[in-house]
MOPAC internal coordinates of N, CA, C and O (Angstrom, degrees):
PM7 1SCF
backbone

  N    0.0000 0     0.00 0     0.00 0    0    0    0
  C    1.4490 1     0.00 0     0.00 0    1    0    0
  C    1.5285 1   109.00 1     0.00 0    2    1    0
  O    1.2310 1   121.25 1   -49.31 1    3    2    1
  N    1.3106 1   115.22 1   130.69 1    3    2    1
  C    1.4525 1   121.87 1   179.96 1    5    3    2
  C    1.5257 1   109.05 1   -95.87 1    6    5    3
  O    1.2310 1   120.86 1   -56.65 1    7    6    5
  N    1.3271 1   115.95 1   123.35 1    7    6    5
  C    1.4724 1   119.98 1   178.63 1    9    7    6
  C    1.5208 1   109.38 1   -90.31 1   10    9    7
  O    1.2310 1   121.08 1   -45.72 1   11   10    9
  N    1.2925 1   115.55 1   134.28 1   11   10    9
  C    1.4619 1   121.69 1   178.48 1   13   11   10
  C    1.5157 1   109.36 1   -93.50 1   14   13   11
  O    1.2310 1   120.62 1   -51.57 1   15   14   13
  N    1.3076 1   116.43 1   128.43 1   15   14   13
  C    1.4613 1   121.58 1   178.39 1   17   15   14
  C    1.5241 1   108.82 1   -76.30 1   18   17   15
  O    1.2310 1   120.02 1   -48.48 1   19   18   17
  N    1.3506 1   117.57 1   131.52 1   19   18   17
  C    1.4756 1   119.33 1   179.82 1   21   19   18
  C    1.5266 1   110.62 1   -65.10 1   22   21   19
  O    1.2310 1   121.17 1   -29.62 1   23   22   21
  N    1.3282 1   115.37 1   150.38 1   23   22   21
  C    1.4619 1   120.56 1   177.49 1   25   23   22
  C    1.5272 1   109.58 1   -66.81 1   26   25   23
  O    1.2310 1   120.24 1   -33.50 1   27   26   25
  N    1.3348 1   117.15 1   146.50 1   27   26   25
  C    1.4663 1   119.97 1   177.54 1   29   27   26
  C    1.5307 1   110.79 1   -60.55 1   30   29   27
  O    1.2310 1   121.31 1   -37.22 1   31   30   29
  N    1.3125 1   115.11 1   142.78 1   31   30   29
  C    1.4683 1   120.63 1  -178.62 1   33   31   30
  C    1.5169 1   111.84 1   -92.58 1   34   33   31
  O    1.2310 1   121.66 1   -33.16 1   35   34   33
  N    1.3139 1   114.42 1   146.84 1   35   34   33
  C    1.4548 1   123.29 1   170.55 1   37   35   34
  C    1.5234 1   105.60 1  -111.97 1   38   37   35
  O    1.2310 1   120.58 1   -51.85 1   39   38   37
  N    1.3207 1   116.50 1   128.15 1   39   38   37
  C    1.4622 1   121.03 1   178.55 1   41   39   38
  C    1.5249 1   107.48 1  -141.84 1   42   41   39
  O    1.2310 1   120.96 1   -81.51 1   43   42   41
  N    1.3187 1   115.78 1    98.49 1   43   42   41
  C    1.4647 1   121.91 1  -175.69 1   45   43   42
  C    1.5222 1   109.43 1  -113.79 1   46   45   43
  O    1.2310 1   121.28 1   -46.74 1   47   46   45
  N    1.3212 1   115.16 1   133.26 1   47   46   45
  C    1.4611 1   122.46 1   174.39 1   49   47   46
  C    1.5244 1   106.09 1  -132.83 1   50   49   47
  O    1.2310 1   120.48 1   -51.77 1   51   50   49
  N    1.3303 1   116.70 1   128.23 1   51   50   49
  C    1.4559 1   120.72 1  -179.56 1   53   51   50
  C    1.5216 1   108.98 1  -142.43 1   54   53   51
  O    1.2310 1   120.95 1   -34.01 1   55   54   53
  N    1.3277 1   115.79 1   145.99 1   55   54   53
  C    1.4611 1   121.93 1   176.11 1   57   55   54
  C    1.5190 1   108.83 1  -136.21 1   58   57   55
  O    1.2310 1   121.02 1   -43.59 1   59   58   57
  N    1.3247 1   115.66 1   136.41 1   59   58   57
  C    1.4568 1   121.58 1   177.68 1   61   59   58
  C    1.5230 1   108.10 1  -140.13 1   62   61   59
  O    1.2310 1   120.63 1   -45.87 1   63   62   61
  N    1.3236 1   116.41 1   134.13 1   63   62   61
  C    1.4605 1   121.14 1   177.31 1   65   63   62
  C    1.5266 1   108.84 1   -90.46 1   66   65   63
  O    1.2310 1   120.53 1   -46.94 1   67   66   65
  N    1.3301 1   116.58 1   133.06 1   67   66   65
  C    1.4649 1   123.14 1   175.52 1   69   67   66
  C    1.5264 1   107.64 1  -126.72 1   70   69   67
  O    1.2310 1   120.81 1   -52.17 1   71   70   69
  N    1.3217 1   116.06 1   127.83 1   71   70   69
  C    1.4601 1   120.64 1  -179.45 1   73   71   70
  C    1.5281 1   109.79 1   -81.81 1   74   73   71
  O    1.2310 1   121.21 1  -108.12 1   75   74   73
  N    1.3238 1   115.29 1    71.88 1   75   74   73
  C    1.4742 1   123.47 1   177.14 1   77   75   74
  C    1.5228 1   106.65 1  -161.26 1   78   77   75
  O    1.2310 1   120.53 1   -23.67 1   79   78   77
  N    1.3026 1   116.60 1   156.33 1   79   78   77
  C    1.4652 1   121.83 1  -179.66 1   81   79   78
  C    1.5331 1   110.69 1   -66.58 1   82   81   79
  O    1.2310 1   120.35 1   -28.74 1   83   82   81
  N    1.3400 1   116.94 1   151.26 1   83   82   81
  C    1.4695 1   120.27 1  -179.50 1   85   83   82
  C    1.5267 1   114.35 1   -53.89 1   86   85   83
  O    1.2310 1   119.83 1   139.14 1   87   86   85
  N    1.3417 1   117.94 1   -40.86 1   87   86   85
  C    1.4686 1   118.91 1  -178.71 1   89   87   86
  C    1.5325 1   111.64 1   -66.89 1   90   89   87
  O    1.2310 1   120.08 1   150.98 1   91   90   89
  N    1.3170 1   117.46 1   -29.02 1   91   90   89
  C    1.4662 1   121.10 1   177.75 1   93   91   90
  C    1.5329 1   109.85 1   -72.12 1   94   93   91
  O    1.2310 1   120.72 1   136.11 1   95   94   93
  N    1.3343 1   116.23 1   -43.89 1   95   94   93
  C    1.4697 1   120.64 1   177.36 1   97   95   94
  C    1.5273 1   109.60 1   -61.97 1   98   97   95
  O    1.2310 1   120.68 1   136.20 1   99   98   97
  N    1.3212 1   116.30 1   -43.80 1   99   98   97
  C    1.4710 1   120.42 1  -179.62 1  101   99   98
  C    1.5185 1   110.95 1   -60.85 1  102  101   99
  O    1.2310 1   120.02 1   138.77 1  103  102  101
  N    1.3227 1   117.57 1   -41.23 1  103  102  101
  C    1.4642 1   120.85 1   178.84 1  105  103  102
  C    1.5304 1   110.89 1   -61.23 1  106  105  103
  O    1.2310 1   120.20 1   139.98 1  107  106  105
  N    1.3222 1   117.22 1   -40.02 1  107  106  105
  C    1.4676 1   121.03 1   177.83 1  109  107  106
  C    1.5281 1   110.94 1   -63.88 1  110  109  107
  O    1.2310 1   120.61 1   136.59 1  111  110  109
  N    1.3238 1   116.45 1   -43.41 1  111  110  109
  C    1.4644 1   120.55 1  -179.67 1  113  111  110
  C    1.5281 1   111.79 1   -68.53 1  114  113  111
  O    1.2310 1   120.57 1   151.28 1  115  114  113
  N    1.3332 1   116.52 1   -28.72 1  115  114  113
  C    1.4650 1   121.23 1  -179.46 1  117  115  114
  C    1.5295 1   113.74 1   -83.49 1  118  117  115
  O    1.2310 1   120.00 1   174.44 1  119  118  117
  N    1.3219 1   117.60 1    -5.56 1  119  118  117
  C    1.4664 1   119.71 1   179.19 1  121  119  118
  C    1.5304 1   109.05 1   -57.70 1  122  121  119
  O    1.2310 1   120.21 1   -37.59 1  123  122  121
  N    1.3352 1   117.20 1   142.41 1  123  122  121
  C    1.4644 1   120.76 1  -176.85 1  125  123  122
  C    1.5333 1   112.79 1   -51.74 1  126  125  123
  O    1.2310 1   121.34 1   -51.99 1  127  126  125
  N    1.3256 1   115.04 1   128.01 1  127  126  125
  C    1.4572 1   122.03 1   174.67 1  129  127  126
  C    1.5142 1   116.66 1    84.57 1  130  129  127
  O    1.2310 1   119.69 1   168.36 1  131  130  129
  N    1.3364 1   118.20 1   -11.64 1  131  130  129
  C    1.4687 1   119.80 1  -175.64 1  133  131  130
  C    1.5288 1   111.28 1   -61.69 1  134  133  131
  O    1.2310 1   120.12 1   123.37 1  135  134  133
  N    1.3217 1   117.38 1   -56.63 1  135  134  133
  C    1.4709 1   119.04 1  -177.06 1  137  135  134
  C    1.5238 1   112.01 1   -68.53 1  138  137  135
  O    1.2310 1   119.88 1   145.95 1  139  138  137
  N    1.3175 1   117.83 1   -34.05 1  139  138  137
  C    1.4628 1   119.54 1   176.13 1  141  139  138
  C    1.5250 1   110.65 1   -62.38 1  142  141  139
  O    1.2310 1   120.39 1   142.18 1  143  142  141
  N    1.3301 1   116.85 1   -37.82 1  143  142  141
  C    1.4599 1   121.11 1   177.90 1  145  143  142
  C    1.5168 1   113.11 1   -70.18 1  146  145  143
  O    1.2310 1   120.91 1   144.85 1  147  146  145
  N    1.3340 1   115.86 1   -35.15 1  147  146  145
  C    1.4654 1   119.71 1  -179.92 1  149  147  146
  C    1.5198 1   112.14 1   -79.24 1  150  149  147
  O    1.2310 1   120.40 1   154.49 1  151  150  149
  N    1.3125 1   116.83 1   -25.51 1  151  150  149
  C    1.4658 1   121.22 1  -175.41 1  153  151  150
  C    1.5207 1   112.58 1  -127.18 1  154  153  151
  O    1.2310 1   119.58 1  -121.52 1  155  154  153
  N    1.3249 1   118.41 1    58.48 1  155  154  153
  C    1.4626 1   118.76 1   178.44 1  157  155  154
  C    1.5331 1   109.68 1   -64.55 1  158  157  155
  O    1.2310 1   120.92 1   -33.14 1  159  158  157
  N    1.3065 1   115.84 1   146.86 1  159  158  157
  C    1.4600 1   119.47 1   178.05 1  161  159  158
  C    1.5132 1   114.20 1    84.65 1  162  161  159
  O    1.2310 1   120.07 1  -177.50 1  163  162  161
  N    1.3342 1   117.47 1     2.50 1  163  162  161
  C    1.4651 1   120.97 1   177.98 1  165  163  162
  C    1.5198 1   109.14 1  -118.96 1  166  165  163
  O    1.2310 1   121.12 1   -56.69 1  167  166  165
  N    1.2997 1   115.47 1   123.31 1  167  166  165
  C    1.4659 1   121.33 1   176.21 1  169  167  166
  C    1.5222 1   107.06 1   -99.90 1  170  169  167
  O    1.2310 1   120.57 1   -59.84 1  171  170  169
  N    1.3366 1   116.51 1   120.16 1  171  170  169
  C    1.4541 1   122.02 1  -172.96 1  173  171  170
  C    1.5181 1   111.95 1  -103.42 1  174  173  171
  O    1.2310 1   121.67 1   -38.76 1  175  174  173
  N    1.3195 1   114.40 1   141.24 1  175  174  173
  C    1.4677 1   121.70 1   171.46 1  177  175  174
  C    1.5259 1   106.52 1  -126.74 1  178  177  175
  O    1.2310 1   120.44 1   -58.69 1  179  178  177
  N    1.3275 1   116.76 1   121.31 1  179  178  177
  C    1.4644 1   120.73 1  -177.87 1  181  179  178
  C    1.5312 1   109.76 1   -64.48 1  182  181  179
  O    1.2310 1   121.56 1   -51.99 1  183  182  181
  N    1.3244 1   114.63 1   128.01 1  183  182  181
  C    1.4629 1   122.04 1   175.49 1  185  183  182
  C    1.5227 1   109.29 1  -101.67 1  186  185  183
  O    1.2310 1   121.18 1   141.23 1  187  186  185
  N    1.3470 1   115.35 1   -38.77 1  187  186  185
  C    1.4606 1   119.76 1   179.04 1  189  187  186
  C    1.5266 1   109.17 1  -147.94 1  190  189  187
  O    1.2310 1   121.01 1   -62.29 1  191  190  189
  N    1.3112 1   115.67 1   117.71 1  191  190  189
  C    1.4596 1   123.07 1   175.89 1  193  191  190
  C    1.5194 1   107.08 1   -92.01 1  194  193  191
  O    1.2310 1   120.17 1   -58.66 1  195  194  193
  N    1.3396 1   117.28 1   121.34 1  195  194  193
  C    1.4606 1   120.84 1  -174.07 1  197  195  194
  C    1.5229 1   113.16 1  -116.62 1  198  197  195
  O    1.2310 1   120.09 1  -163.43 1  199  198  197
  N    1.3411 1   117.44 1    16.57 1  199  198  197
  C    1.4635 1   120.76 1   177.69 1  201  199  198
  C    1.5141 1   111.76 1    61.25 1  202  201  199
  O    1.2310 1   120.68 1    50.32 1  203  202  201
  N    1.3361 1   116.31 1  -129.68 1  203  202  201
  C    1.4653 1   121.34 1  -178.47 1  205  203  202
  C    1.5253 1   112.45 1   -69.51 1  206  205  203
  O    1.2310 1   120.06 1   174.66 1  207  206  205
  N    1.3344 1   117.49 1    -5.34 1  207  206  205
  C    1.4712 1   120.47 1   177.38 1  209  207  206
  C    1.5244 1   112.79 1   -94.91 1  210  209  207
  O    1.2310 1   120.12 1   171.72 1  211  210  209
  N    1.3443 1   117.37 1    -8.28 1  211  210  209
  C    1.4533 1   119.31 1   175.43 1  213  211  210
  C    1.5133 1   114.68 1   121.28 1  214  213  211
  O    1.2310 1   121.47 1    17.36 1  215  214  213
  N    1.3434 1   114.79 1  -162.64 1  215  214  213
  C    1.4645 1   122.52 1  -175.66 1  217  215  214
  C    1.5208 1   108.94 1  -146.69 1  218  217  215
  O    1.2310 1   121.27 1   -33.71 1  219  218  217
  N    1.3300 1   115.17 1   146.29 1  219  218  217
  C    1.4679 1   122.11 1   170.80 1  221  219  218
  C    1.5222 1   107.67 1  -116.75 1  222  221  219
  O    1.2310 1   120.71 1   -42.77 1  223  222  221
  N    1.3337 1   116.26 1   137.23 1  223  222  221
  C    1.4569 1   121.68 1  -178.99 1  225  223  222
  C    1.5254 1   111.19 1  -127.05 1  226  225  223
  O    1.2310 1   121.56 1   -23.56 1  227  226  225
  N    1.2957 1   114.61 1   156.44 1  227  226  225
  C    1.4611 1   122.86 1   162.46 1  229  227  226
  C    1.5225 1   103.33 1   -97.85 1  230  229  227
  O    1.2310 1   120.04 1   -44.52 1  231  230  229
  N    1.3325 1   117.53 1   135.48 1  231  230  229
  C    1.4622 1   119.95 1  -177.97 1  233  231  230
  C    1.5198 1   111.06 1  -122.04 1  234  233  231
  O    1.2310 1   122.11 1   -30.54 1  235  234  233
  N    1.3294 1   113.56 1   149.46 1  235  234  233
  C    1.4599 1   122.36 1   173.61 1  237  235  234
  C    1.5100 1   107.18 1  -139.36 1  238  237  235
  O    1.2310 1   121.06 1   -17.75 1  239  238  237
  N    1.3042 1   115.57 1   162.25 1  239  238  237
  C    1.4586 1   121.05 1  -178.52 1  241  239  238
  C    1.5053 1   108.24 1   119.63 1  242  241  239
  O    1.2310 1   120.57 1    54.67 1  243  242  241
  N    1.3311 1   116.51 1  -125.33 1  243  242  241
  C    1.4653 1   120.34 1   179.42 1  245  243  242
  C    1.5241 1   111.67 1   -58.72 1  246  245  243
  O    1.2310 1   120.47 1   146.84 1  247  246  245
  N    1.3214 1   116.70 1   -33.16 1  247  246  245
  C    1.4665 1   123.33 1   177.45 1  249  247  246
  C    1.5218 1   107.39 1  -128.39 1  250  249  247
  O    1.2310 1   121.06 1   -40.09 1  251  250  249
  N    1.3216 1   115.57 1   139.91 1  251  250  249
  C    1.4626 1   121.06 1   174.54 1  253  251  250
  C    1.5160 1   106.24 1  -113.79 1  254  253  251
  O    1.2310 1   120.86 1   -64.73 1  255  254  253
  N    1.3335 1   115.96 1   115.27 1  255  254  253
  C    1.4591 1   119.56 1  -177.55 1  257  255  254
  C    1.5094 1   111.52 1   168.80 1  258  257  255
  O    1.2310 1   121.34 1    49.11 1  259  258  257
  N    1.3444 1   115.05 1  -130.89 1  259  258  257
  C    1.4620 1   119.42 1  -176.66 1  261  259  258
  C    1.5261 1   109.73 1  -137.81 1  262  261  259
  O    1.2310 1   121.55 1   -22.36 1  263  262  261
  N    1.3248 1   114.65 1   157.64 1  263  262  261
  C    1.4528 1   121.37 1  -178.69 1  265  263  262
  C    1.5208 1   107.79 1  -147.55 1  266  265  263
  O    1.2310 1   120.98 1   -27.46 1  267  266  265
  N    1.3283 1   115.73 1   152.54 1  267  266  265
  C    1.4631 1   119.39 1  -178.75 1  269  267  266
  C    1.5178 1   110.39 1  -150.48 1  270  269  267
  O    1.2310 1   121.35 1   -33.44 1  271  270  269
  N    1.3221 1   115.03 1   146.56 1  271  270  269
  C    1.4631 1   123.17 1   162.64 1  273  271  270
  C    1.5203 1   104.83 1  -118.39 1  274  273  271
  O    1.2310 1   121.02 1   -57.06 1  275  274  273
  N    1.3202 1   115.65 1   122.94 1  275  274  273
  C    1.4560 1   121.90 1   178.07 1  277  275  274
  C    1.5219 1   106.38 1  -117.19 1  278  277  275
  O    1.2310 1   120.19 1   -57.56 1  279  278  277
  N    1.3207 1   117.24 1   122.44 1  279  278  277
  C    1.4554 1   122.91 1  -179.44 1  281  279  278
  C    1.5260 1   108.52 1  -103.98 1  282  281  279
  O    1.2310 1   121.15 1   -67.68 1  283  282  281
  N    1.3190 1   115.41 1   112.32 1  283  282  281
  C    1.4623 1   121.82 1  -175.97 1  285  283  282
  C    1.5297 1   109.77 1  -109.69 1  286  285  283
  O    1.2310 1   120.89 1   -62.74 1  287  286  285
  N    1.3228 1   115.91 1   117.26 1  287  286  285
  C    1.4606 1   120.20 1   176.89 1  289  287  286
  C    1.5231 1   109.16 1   -68.56 1  290  289  287
  O    1.2310 1   120.95 1   -44.63 1  291  290  289
  N    1.3218 1   115.78 1   135.37 1  291  290  289
  C    1.4569 1   118.73 1   177.33 1  293  291  290
  C    1.5073 1   112.62 1   175.20 1  294  293  291
  O    1.2310 1   120.78 1   -29.50 1  295  294  293
  N    1.3123 1   116.12 1   150.50 1  295  294  293
  C    1.4650 1   123.42 1   175.35 1  297  295  294
  C    1.5239 1   112.49 1    56.98 1  298  297  295
  O    1.2310 1   120.52 1  -144.42 1  299  298  297
  N    1.3354 1   116.60 1    35.58 1  299  298  297
  C    1.4567 1   120.33 1   177.83 1  301  299  298
  C    1.5223 1   114.22 1    77.19 1  302  301  299
  O    1.2310 1   120.03 1  -162.72 1  303  302  301
  N    1.3100 1   117.55 1    17.28 1  303  302  301
  C    1.4673 1   121.02 1   179.96 1  305  303  302
  C    1.5157 1   109.86 1  -164.28 1  306  305  303
  O    1.2310 1   121.12 1    37.80 1  307  306  305
  N    1.3370 1   115.45 1  -142.20 1  307  306  305
  C    1.4606 1   121.63 1  -176.46 1  309  307  306
  C    1.5163 1   110.42 1  -135.07 1  310  309  307
  O    1.2310 1   120.75 1   -46.45 1  311  310  309
  N    1.3001 1   116.18 1   133.55 1  311  310  309
  C    1.4569 1   120.84 1   170.06 1  313  311  310
  C    1.5269 1   105.42 1   -95.62 1  314  313  311
  O    1.2310 1   120.88 1   -62.20 1  315  314  313
  N    1.3209 1   115.93 1   117.80 1  315  314  313
  C    1.4646 1   121.85 1  -178.99 1  317  315  314
  C    1.5287 1   107.19 1   -94.59 1  318  317  315
  O    1.2310 1   121.08 1   -69.89 1  319  318  317
  N    1.3190 1   115.54 1   110.11 1  319  318  317
  C    1.4675 1   121.73 1   177.02 1  321  319  318
  C    1.5217 1   107.40 1   -96.47 1  322  321  319
  O    1.2310 1   120.49 1   -43.23 1  323  322  321
  N    1.3108 1   116.67 1   136.77 1  323  322  321
  C    1.4715 1   121.29 1   179.00 1  325  323  322
  C    1.5242 1   107.85 1  -132.04 1  326  325  323
  O    1.2310 1   121.02 1   -51.63 1  327  326  325
  N    1.3297 1   115.65 1   128.37 1  327  326  325
  C    1.4595 1   121.74 1  -178.88 1  329  327  326
  C    1.5187 1   109.62 1  -128.20 1  330  329  327
  O    1.2310 1   120.86 1   -39.57 1  331  330  329
  N    1.3308 1   115.96 1   140.43 1  331  330  329
  C    1.4620 1   122.18 1   170.20 1  333  331  330
  C    1.5214 1   106.26 1  -136.50 1  334  333  331
  O    1.2310 1   120.48 1   -50.51 1  335  334  333
  N    1.3151 1   116.68 1   129.49 1  335  334  333
  C    1.4641 1   120.43 1   177.04 1  337  335  334
  C    1.5227 1   107.94 1  -141.72 1  338  337  335
  O    1.2310 1   120.87 1   -53.51 1  339  338  337
  N    1.3134 1   115.94 1   126.49 1  339  338  337
  C    1.4636 1   118.77 1   178.85 1  341  339  338
  C    1.5061 1   112.02 1   174.99 1  342  341  339
  O    1.2310 1   121.59 1    10.09 1  343  342  341
  N    1.3044 1   114.57 1  -169.91 1  343  342  341
  C    1.4595 1   121.90 1  -179.69 1  345  343  342
  C    1.5177 1   109.59 1  -104.55 1  346  345  343
  O    1.2310 1   121.68 1   -33.86 1  347  346  345
  N    1.3146 1   114.38 1   146.14 1  347  346  345
  C    1.4606 1   122.11 1  -179.95 1  349  347  346
  C    1.5187 1   106.66 1  -135.88 1  350  349  347
  O    1.2310 1   121.02 1   -30.83 1  351  350  349
  N    1.3139 1   115.65 1   149.17 1  351  350  349
  C    1.4663 1   118.98 1   174.93 1  353  351  350
  C    1.5107 1   109.70 1   -66.35 1  354  353  351
  O    1.2310 1   120.24 1    31.58 1  355  354  353
  N    1.2616 1   117.14 1  -148.42 1  355  354  353
  C    1.4726 1   120.81 1   178.32 1  357  355  354
  C    1.5175 1   110.92 1   -64.47 1  358  357  355
  O    1.2310 1   121.18 1   -29.90 1  359  358  357
  N    1.3109 1   115.35 1   150.10 1  359  358  357
  C    1.4580 1   119.92 1   176.17 1  361  359  358
  C    1.5189 1   114.81 1    81.74 1  362  361  359
  O    1.2310 1   119.77 1  -150.95 1  363  362  361
  N    1.3280 1   118.05 1    29.05 1  363  362  361
  C    1.4671 1   120.87 1  -178.38 1  365  363  362
  C    1.5249 1   111.94 1   -60.04 1  366  365  363
  O    1.2310 1   119.94 1   139.71 1  367  366  365
  N    1.3245 1   117.72 1   -40.29 1  367  366  365
  C    1.4680 1   120.55 1  -178.65 1  369  367  366
  C    1.5283 1   110.58 1   -64.64 1  370  369  367
  O    1.2310 1   120.62 1   136.88 1  371  370  369
  N    1.3132 1   116.42 1   -43.12 1  371  370  369
  C    1.4703 1   120.06 1   179.29 1  373  371  370
  C    1.5292 1   110.47 1   -65.41 1  374  373  371
  O    1.2310 1   120.53 1   135.11 1  375  374  373
  N    1.3285 1   116.60 1   -44.89 1  375  374  373
  C    1.4590 1   120.31 1   178.93 1  377  375  374
  C    1.5303 1   109.71 1   -58.76 1  378  377  375
  O    1.2310 1   120.46 1   135.99 1  379  378  377
  N    1.3328 1   116.72 1   -44.01 1  379  378  377
  C    1.4762 1   121.10 1  -179.48 1  381  379  378
  C    1.5224 1   110.94 1   -60.56 1  382  381  379
  O    1.2310 1   119.99 1   135.82 1  383  382  381
  N    1.3231 1   117.61 1   -44.18 1  383  382  381
  C    1.4728 1   120.64 1   178.96 1  385  383  382
  C    1.5281 1   110.98 1   -61.16 1  386  385  383
  O    1.2310 1   120.67 1   134.21 1  387  386  385
  N    1.3319 1   116.32 1   -45.79 1  387  386  385
  C    1.4674 1   119.98 1  -179.34 1  389  387  386
  C    1.5247 1   111.25 1   -65.35 1  390  389  387
  O    1.2310 1   120.50 1   139.77 1  391  390  389
  N    1.3298 1   116.64 1   -40.23 1  391  390  389
  C    1.4656 1   120.81 1   178.93 1  393  391  390
  C    1.5303 1   110.22 1   -62.79 1  394  393  391
  O    1.2310 1   120.52 1   132.36 1  395  394  393
  N    1.3293 1   116.60 1   -47.64 1  395  394  393
  C    1.4728 1   120.66 1   179.54 1  397  395  394
  C    1.5246 1   110.94 1   -59.22 1  398  397  395
  O    1.2310 1   120.81 1   134.91 1  399  398  397
  N    1.3428 1   116.06 1   -45.09 1  399  398  397
  C    1.4694 1   120.58 1  -177.95 1  401  399  398
  C    1.5301 1   110.20 1   -62.80 1  402  401  399
  O    1.2310 1   120.10 1   133.07 1  403  402  401
  N    1.3306 1   117.42 1   -46.93 1  403  402  401
  C    1.4668 1   121.60 1  -179.09 1  405  403  402
  C    1.5310 1   110.48 1   -64.58 1  406  405  403
  O    1.2310 1   120.28 1   136.16 1  407  406  405
  N    1.3439 1   117.07 1   -43.84 1  407  406  405
  C    1.4623 1   121.56 1   180.00 1  409  407  406
  C    1.5245 1   110.42 1   -61.80 1  410  409  407
  O    1.2310 1   120.56 1   129.55 1  411  410  409
  N    1.3406 1   116.53 1   -50.45 1  411  410  409
  C    1.4664 1   120.50 1  -176.20 1  413  411  410
  C    1.5245 1   111.07 1   -64.02 1  414  413  411
  O    1.2310 1   120.34 1   139.04 1  415  414  413
  N    1.3165 1   116.96 1   -40.96 1  415  414  413
  C    1.4577 1   120.76 1   179.05 1  417  415  414
  C    1.5341 1   110.68 1   -62.84 1  418  417  415
  O    1.2310 1   120.29 1   133.02 1  419  418  417
  N    1.3234 1   117.06 1   -46.98 1  419  418  417
  C    1.4622 1   120.87 1   179.48 1  421  419  418
  C    1.5128 1   112.66 1   -64.73 1  422  421  419
  O    1.2310 1   120.58 1   137.22 1  423  422  421
  N    1.3327 1   116.50 1   -42.78 1  423  422  421
  C    1.4596 1   119.88 1  -179.95 1  425  423  422
  C    1.5269 1   110.81 1   -68.14 1  426  425  423
  O    1.2310 1   119.83 1   142.26 1  427  426  425
  N    1.3287 1   117.92 1   -37.74 1  427  426  425
  C    1.4644 1   120.18 1   177.26 1  429  427  426
  C    1.5271 1   111.35 1   -65.70 1  430  429  427
  O    1.2310 1   120.01 1   147.74 1  431  430  429
  N    1.3130 1   117.59 1   -32.26 1  431  430  429
  C    1.4666 1   121.07 1   175.41 1  433  431  430
  C    1.5374 1   109.80 1   -63.91 1  434  433  431
  O    1.2310 1   120.76 1   134.94 1  435  434  433
  N    1.3344 1   116.16 1   -45.06 1  435  434  433
  C    1.4653 1   121.27 1   176.88 1  437  435  434
  C    1.5235 1   109.98 1   -63.04 1  438  437  435
  O    1.2310 1   120.42 1   134.39 1  439  438  437
  N    1.3105 1   116.80 1   -45.61 1  439  438  437
  C    1.4660 1   122.62 1   179.54 1  441  439  438
  C    1.5292 1   110.82 1   -57.43 1  442  441  439
  O    1.2310 1   120.53 1   131.30 1  443  442  441
  N    1.3306 1   116.59 1   -48.70 1  443  442  441
  C    1.4676 1   120.60 1  -179.72 1  445  443  442
  C    1.5265 1   111.37 1   -59.98 1  446  445  443
  O    1.2310 1   120.29 1   136.88 1  447  446  445
  N    1.3354 1   117.05 1   -43.12 1  447  446  445
  C    1.4599 1   120.84 1  -179.60 1  449  447  446
  C    1.5424 1   110.43 1   -63.77 1  450  449  447
  O    1.2310 1   120.59 1   133.87 1  451  450  449
  N    1.3364 1   116.48 1   -46.13 1  451  450  449
  C    1.4601 1   119.62 1  -178.63 1  453  451  450
  C    1.5301 1   112.90 1   -68.32 1  454  453  451
  O    1.2310 1   120.76 1   150.72 1  455  454  453
  N    1.3245 1   116.15 1   -29.28 1  455  454  453
  C    1.4676 1   119.99 1  -179.07 1  457  455  454
  C    1.5243 1   112.28 1   -94.18 1  458  457  455
  O    1.2310 1   120.42 1  -175.88 1  459  458  457
  N    1.3357 1   116.80 1     4.12 1  459  458  457
  C    1.4659 1   120.68 1   175.97 1  461  459  458
  C    1.5090 1   114.42 1    73.78 1  462  461  459
  O    1.2310 1   120.20 1  -151.41 1  463  462  461
  N    1.3230 1   117.22 1    28.59 1  463  462  461
  C    1.4811 1   121.03 1   179.55 1  465  463  462
  C    1.5104 1   110.11 1  -105.05 1  466  465  463
  O    1.2310 1   121.29 1   -23.75 1  467  466  465
  N    1.3198 1   115.14 1   156.25 1  467  466  465
  C    1.4606 1   121.26 1   172.23 1  469  467  466
  C    1.5207 1   107.92 1  -123.31 1  470  469  467
  O    1.2310 1   121.35 1   -30.35 1  471  470  469
  N    1.3134 1   115.02 1   149.65 1  471  470  469
  C    1.4840 1   120.12 1   178.44 1  473  471  470
  C    1.4854 1   109.79 1  -108.88 1  474  473  471
  O    1.2310 1   120.10 1   180.00 1  475  474  473

C-alpha cells in the first residue's frame, strides 16, 4: 500500500487597525482590481457576503481552501482580520510569507490614505 503525503498547509491570520469606519474600509477593498492585485494566483468564490462586516470565500489556485476578510468595528475605527486556510503544493511557507508581505503592504497603503498619511 502506497501512502500519500498530505499537501502542506497554509494557515494565515493577520490583524490590522485602520482609523476609518468598516464601510469605508470595505469600499477601498472593493475597488476594481485591489483584491486581485493583493491575491494573485487565487480564484475566489463568495461563500458568504457580509457587507460592512466582510466576506468569506472558497479559494482555488495557489491554495485550495478558504479565505476571509472580517471587518470589526472598534476603538474608533476598524480592525481588519484576514484569514487564509488551505492546502498548497510545494513551497507553502514561501507562498505564505509572500502573501503576508503583499497583503500587509497593500492594506498599509489603504490605511495610510484613509488616515491622511504619506510614506
